[in-house]
C-alpha positions in Angstrom: 20.0 -17.7 38.3 19.6 -15.5 35.2 22.0 -14.7 32.5 22.4 -11.0 31.8 24.0 -9.4 29.1 26.3 -6.1 29.6 28.2 -3.2 28.0 30.6 -1.3 30.2 33.7 0.7 30.0 37.0 -0.1 31.4 39.3 2.3 33.6 41.4 2.6 30.5 38.3 3.8 28.4 37.9 0.6 26.3 34.5 -0.9 25.8 33.6 -4.3 27.4 30.8 -6.6 26.6 29.9 -9.9 27.9 27.6 -12.1 30.2 27.2 -12.4 33.9 25.0 -14.9 35.6 23.4 -13.6 38.7 19.7 -13.4 40.4 19.1 -9.5 39.9 20.3 -6.8 37.8 21.5 -5.1 41.0 24.0 -8.1 41.8 25.1 -7.6 38.2 25.8 -3.9 38.6 27.6 -4.5 41.8 29.9 -7.1 40.3 30.7 -4.9 37.3 31.6 -2.0 39.7 33.7 -4.4 41.7 35.7 -5.2 38.9 36.3 -1.5 38.1 34.0 -1.2 35.2 31.6 1.4 34.5 28.1 -0.2 33.4 26.4 1.2 30.4 23.7 -1.4 29.7 22.4 -4.5 31.5 19.7 -6.5 30.2 18.2 -10.0 29.3 18.7 -9.6 25.5 21.4 -8.6 23.3 20.7 -6.7 20.2 23.3 -5.6 17.6 26.1 -4.1 19.7 24.2 -4.8 22.8 22.1 -1.7 22.0 19.2 -0.5 24.4 15.9 -1.3 22.6 13.4 1.4 23.3 10.0 0.8 22.2 8.2 3.1 19.5 11.3 5.0 18.4 10.7 6.1 14.8 14.2 6.2 13.5 17.9 5.6 13.7 18.7 9.1 14.7 16.5 9.1 17.7 18.0 6.0 19.0 21.3 7.4 18.5 20.6 10.4 20.4 19.0 8.5 23.4 21.9 5.9 23.4 24.4 8.7 23.3 22.8 10.5 26.1 22.6 7.8 28.3 26.3 6.8 27.8 27.2 10.5 28.5 25.2 10.6 31.5 27.1 7.6 32.7 30.6 8.5 31.8 30.4 12.1 33.0 28.9 10.9 36.4 31.8 8.4 36.7 34.0 11.5 36.8 35.5 11.1 33.1 36.5 14.3 31.5 34.3 15.6 28.5 36.7 14.9 25.9 37.4 11.5 26.9 33.9 10.8 27.4 32.8 11.9 23.9 36.0 9.6 22.7 34.5 6.5 24.4 31.0 7.4 23.1 32.1 7.5 19.4 33.7 4.2 19.7 30.7 2.6 21.5 28.3 4.1 18.5 27.3 1.5 16.1 26.4 3.8 13.0 29.3 5.2 11.4 27.2 8.3 10.5 26.5 9.3 13.9 30.0 8.5 15.0 31.3 11.1 12.5 29.0 13.6 14.1 30.4 12.9 17.7 34.0 13.0 16.5 33.4 16.4 14.7 31.9 17.7 17.9 34.8 16.7 19.8 37.1 18.5 17.1 35.0 21.6 17.7 35.5 21.4 21.3 39.3 20.9 20.8 39.1 23.9 18.8 38.0 26.3 21.5 34.1 26.1 21.1 31.8 25.3 24.1 30.0 21.9 24.4 26.8 23.5 23.4 27.9 25.6 20.6 29.3 22.5 19.0 26.2 20.7 19.5 24.3 23.7 17.8 26.0 22.8 14.7 23.9 19.8 14.1 20.4 21.0 14.6 18.9 18.1 12.9 20.2 16.0 15.6 20.0 18.2 18.8 17.0 20.2 19.7 17.2 23.7 21.4 15.8 22.0 24.6 18.8 19.9 24.4 21.6 22.4 23.5 20.1 25.0 26.3 20.3 22.1 28.9 23.9 21.5 28.2 24.5 25.3 28.0 22.9 25.6 31.3 25.2 22.4 32.6 28.4 24.0 31.2 27.7 27.3 33.1 26.9 25.5 36.5 29.4 22.8 36.0 27.2 20.2 36.5 27.2 18.4 33.0 26.7 15.0 34.4 23.6 15.8 36.3 22.2 17.7 32.9 22.7 14.7 31.0 21.1 12.4 33.7 18.0 14.7 33.3 18.3 14.8 29.6 18.4 10.9 29.4 15.3 10.5 31.6 13.5 13.3 29.6 14.4 11.4 26.1 13.3 8.0 27.7 9.9 9.2 28.9 9.2 11.1 25.8 10.0 7.8 23.6 8.3 5.7 26.0 5.0 7.7 25.6 5.6 8.1 21.6 6.1 4.4 21.8 3.1 3.6 23.7 0.8 5.8 21.5 2.3 4.4 18.0 1.8 0.8 19.2 -1.7 1.3 20.4 -2.6 2.6 17.1 -0.9 -0.1 15.0 -3.6 -2.9 15.4 -6.8 -0.5 14.9 -5.1 0.8 11.6 -4.1 -2.8 10.6 -7.8 -4.2 11.5 -9.2 -1.4 9.4 -7.1 -1.9 6.3 -7.4 -5.7 6.4 -11.3 -5.1 6.5 -11.0 -2.7 3.5 -9.0 -5.2 1.7 -11.3 -8.1 2.3 -14.3 -6.2 1.2 -12.1 -5.1 -2.2 -11.3 -8.6 -2.7 -15.0 -10.0 -2.7 -16.2 -7.1 -4.8 -13.7 -7.5 -7.4 -13.3 -11.4 -7.7 -15.6 -13.3 -5.6 -19.0 -11.4 -6.4 -18.2 -11.3 -10.2 -17.9 -15.1 -10.5 -21.0 -15.8 -8.4 -22.9 -13.2 -10.7 -22.2 -15.2 -13.9 -24.6 -17.8 -12.7 -27.4 -15.2 -12.9 -26.2 -13.9 -16.5 -26.6 -17.5 -17.5 -29.9 -18.2 -16.0 -31.5 -15.0 -16.8 -33.7 -15.0 -13.8 -35.0 -12.2 -11.8 -32.4 -11.3 -9.1 -33.5 -10.4 -5.3 -33.1 -6.6 -4.7 -30.1 -7.1 -2.1 -28.5 -9.2 -4.8 -28.8 -6.8 -7.6 -27.6 -4.1 -5.4 -24.5 -6.0 -4.6 -23.7 -7.0 -8.3 -24.0 -3.3 -9.3 -21.7 -2.3 -6.7 -19.2 -5.0 -7.8 -19.4 -3.7 -11.3 -19.0 -0.1 -10.2 -15.9 -0.9 -8.3 -14.6 -3.0 -11.4 -15.3 -0.3 -13.7 -14.6 2.7 -11.9 -12.8 1.5 -8.8 -9.3 2.8 -10.2 -10.7 6.4 -10.5 -12.1 6.4 -7.2 -8.7 5.3 -6.0 -6.8 7.9 -7.8 -9.5 10.4 -6.8 -8.4 9.4 -3.3 -4.8 9.5 -3.9 -5.2 13.1 -5.4 -7.1 14.3 -2.2 -4.7 12.7 0.0 -1.6 14.7 -1.8 -3.7 17.8 -1.9 -4.6 17.6 1.7 -0.8 16.8 2.8 0.4 19.7 0.5 -2.1 22.0 2.2 -1.0 20.9 5.7 2.5 21.5 4.8 1.6 25.4 4.7 1.2 27.2 7.8 -2.2 27.9 7.5 -3.1 24.4 6.7 -1.0 23.1 9.7 -3.0 25.1 12.0 -6.2 24.0 10.5 -5.3 20.4 10.6 -4.1 20.6 14.4 -7.1 22.2 15.4 -9.3 19.7 13.4 -7.4 16.8 15.3 -8.1 18.4 18.7 -12.0 18.3 17.9 -12.0 14.5 17.1 -14.2 12.9 19.9 -12.0 11.0 22.2 -9.0 11.0 19.8 -8.5 15.0 20.5 -8.6 14.3 24.1 -5.6 11.9 23.8 -3.8 14.1 21.8 -4.3 17.2 24.1 -3.0 15.1 27.0 0.1 14.0 25.2 1.0 17.5 24.2 0.4 18.8 27.8 2.6 15.8 29.1 5.6 16.8 26.5 5.2 20.4 27.3 5.2 19.9 31.1 8.3 17.3 31.0 10.1 19.9 28.9 9.3 22.8 31.1 10.1 20.8 34.3 13.5 19.6 32.8 14.5 23.4 31.8 13.1 25.2 34.9 14.9 22.7 37.3 18.1 23.7 35.3 17.8 27.6 36.1 16.9 28.4 32.4 14.7 31.7 32.4 11.1 31.1 32.2 10.5 33.0 29.0 13.2 31.3 27.1 11.9 27.8 28.6 8.4 28.5 27.0 10.0 29.1 23.7 12.2 26.1 23.8 9.2 24.0 25.1 6.9 25.2 22.2 9.4 24.0 19.7 8.9 20.6 21.2 5.3 20.2 20.7 3.9 18.6 17.6 0.7 20.7 17.7 1.1 24.1 16.3 -2.1 25.5 17.7 -1.2 24.6 21.3 2.3 25.8 20.8 1.1 29.1 19.2 -0.8 29.7 22.4 2.5 29.7 24.3 3.1 33.1 22.8 0.4 34.6 24.9 1.7 32.7 28.0 5.1 34.3 27.4 3.8 37.8 27.2 2.0 37.1 30.3 5.2 36.0 32.0 7.0 39.2 30.9 4.1 41.3 32.2 4.4 39.7 35.5 1.4 37.7 35.6 3.2 34.5 36.1 2.4 31.4 34.2 -0.6 30.0 35.6 -3.0 32.8 34.8 -2.1 33.2 31.1 -2.0 29.2 30.5 -5.5 29.2 31.9 -6.5 32.2 29.8 -5.3 30.6 26.6 -7.7 27.9 27.1 -5.5 25.4 25.1 -4.4 23.1 28.0 -6.6 21.4 30.3 -8.0 23.2 33.3 -5.9 21.0 35.8 -2.8 22.1 34.4 -3.6 25.7 35.4 -4.4 24.9 38.8 -1.2 22.7 39.3 0.9 25.5 38.2 -0.7 27.9 40.3 0.1 25.7 43.2 3.6 25.4 42.0 3.9 29.3 41.9 2.5 29.6 45.4 5.0 27.1 46.9 7.9 28.2 44.7 8.4 24.5 43.4 7.3 25.1 39.9 9.9 22.7 38.5 8.4 19.9 40.8 4.9 20.7 39.7 5.8 20.5 36.0 7.2 17.2 36.5 4.3 16.2 38.6 1.9 17.3 35.8 3.9 15.6 33.3 3.6 12.3 35.2 -0.3 12.8 35.5 -1.0 13.6 31.8 1.2 10.7 30.6 -0.7 8.2 32.7 -3.9 10.1 31.5 -2.7 9.9 27.7 -2.3 6.2 28.1 -5.8 6.0 29.8 -6.9 8.2 26.7 -5.6 6.0 24.0 -6.8 2.8 25.8 -10.3 4.2 25.6 -9.8 5.4 22.0 -8.7 1.9 20.9 -11.3 0.0 23.2 -13.9 2.1 21.1 -12.5 2.0 17.7 -11.6 -1.6 17.4 -15.0 -3.0 18.1 -16.5 -0.3 15.9 -14.4 -1.5 12.9 -15.2 -5.1 13.6 -19.1 -4.1 13.7 -18.8 -2.0 10.3 -16.9 -4.7 8.6 -19.1 -7.5 10.0 -22.2 -5.6 8.8 -20.7 -5.0 5.4 -19.6 -8.5 4.8 -22.6 -10.1 6.3 -24.9 -8.0 4.0 -22.8 -9.3 1.0 -23.1 -13.0 2.1 -26.9 -12.6 3.0 -27.4 -11.2 -0.6 -25.5 -14.2 -2.2 -27.5 -16.5 0.1 -30.9 -15.1 -1.0 -29.7 -15.7 -4.8 -29.0 -19.0 -4.1 -32.2 -19.6 -2.3 -34.0 -18.2 -5.1 -32.4 -20.3 -7.6 -33.3 -23.4 -5.4 -37.0 -22.4 -5.6 -37.0 -21.8 -9.3 -35.3 -25.4 -9.8 -38.3 -26.9 -7.6 
């Protein structure tokens, strides 16, 4: 038997938290429903407020949106009215700042605004995709279904982002530690070793002489090199913040061997997931393309969707102009052609998202499997050469002593 933590809502709208012992989560779910509670979270671990932990989230705001969407999906599908669902969601929210956002949205709704228009007053929290999905749900009277799909969309997007970030952390730390080790050796270890030769005034082996000269250069001019790199980094960052610079940077990243392929597949998965969610909820195709483009991180790929949108307006469908743009993998165009022919474009978008999310994970694994041993090899060669240079010097001292 296992102890599960849960978070639920009682019929009177009050939050309930606690633990239950059962063999599976399904039994816990059944027991909570038998007690008349609406489950919001069931898990083996309890964080603050029993928050659901999603790997790879980049900030509190994204966690707030994800948790809010999951709560609203559960509450609305349980038949709870919108205003009461928002009140409960505000009580369940841990962060005061986001609670104020929910309460203000509730105030706007009570003042006569639609739910979508109320969300639109907080563009930093809710994306165009999110707002348009809610608008479609209000028009069709299916807000519960919409929030279920939004929760799935947010979860899969954050899962993929989390996988990419967590996969790249170790190689980055490995490179940082290696660089730090070399810097310490050149600034502290090698100079102390060099003092032996300065006292003996003996002729040094060429590798040792090169090592000592490198150490002196790092000691005397390392700060200048560091400042130069920092200045170059700031200049590059400033350039990338411009429209032209961002286009260049995004195009450059797509050309990087192995990593560029992974980034392209990740953007394809993000685009397909957004389009599948929008098209399934009857958002017009041209409008869906504009919203989906706003969810992409790569401006080069997002910009190509303008031509796709124009092609759709001309009656060419989506597959043909997408292939012509050349920014998405060839398989994407063929899948959408099949979707158009069968009349199941939304299902094909979701299928396409599943394929490229999996391909992204494979591509990231391929990149890390190449990058990690490459970093280890380079650092090993550098450190090994430094140690060999010092050993040669020690051997030469011994020979002179003999």
